[in-house]
C-alpha positions, 0 to 999 in steps of 0.5 A: 033553293037550287036544284042539284045537277049531276054530271052523270046518267045512271046505267046498269051493268048487264053482262060481259060481251059473249057468244054462245060459248065464249065469254069476253070479260074485258068488254062489259055491256051497259044499259043506260037509263032513258036510252032505247035506240042505237041512235040515242046511244051514239051520243054516249060514245067516248064518255067515261064510265065509273063503277063506284063501290065501298070497300072494307079497308080504308085507303088514303082516308076513304073507303069509297073506290072507283073503277074507270072505263070508257064507252067504246061502241053501241051494242044491239038494237035496244040502246045498250053500249059496250064499255072497256074498263081499266080493270075488268069489272068483277062478275058480282057487279052484274045488275049494279049501278054505273055512272056514265059521265057526260064528259068529254063532251062532243057538242 
């Protein structure tokens, strides 16, 4: 029996990019599992990010939907990254799981 391989790494949606008073919802902060330094996070720059969720209404034969985004730069000293999505992630996704795809590859 072969072990299953997945083409993504798990991550968490932390928050939107923000300062003391201003919130910027078109940039999301993502914490990637197993990444704890900015140097490790640089590997994921340019990688695609997917938020997969289930909806009530079936569209084109499926209730599963995806919001796609891309890792644009690192954030802070703990290995978090900034990601921009085609449609801004809703605030109810704070703390939920994201998939960081291992493509496009730069190695």
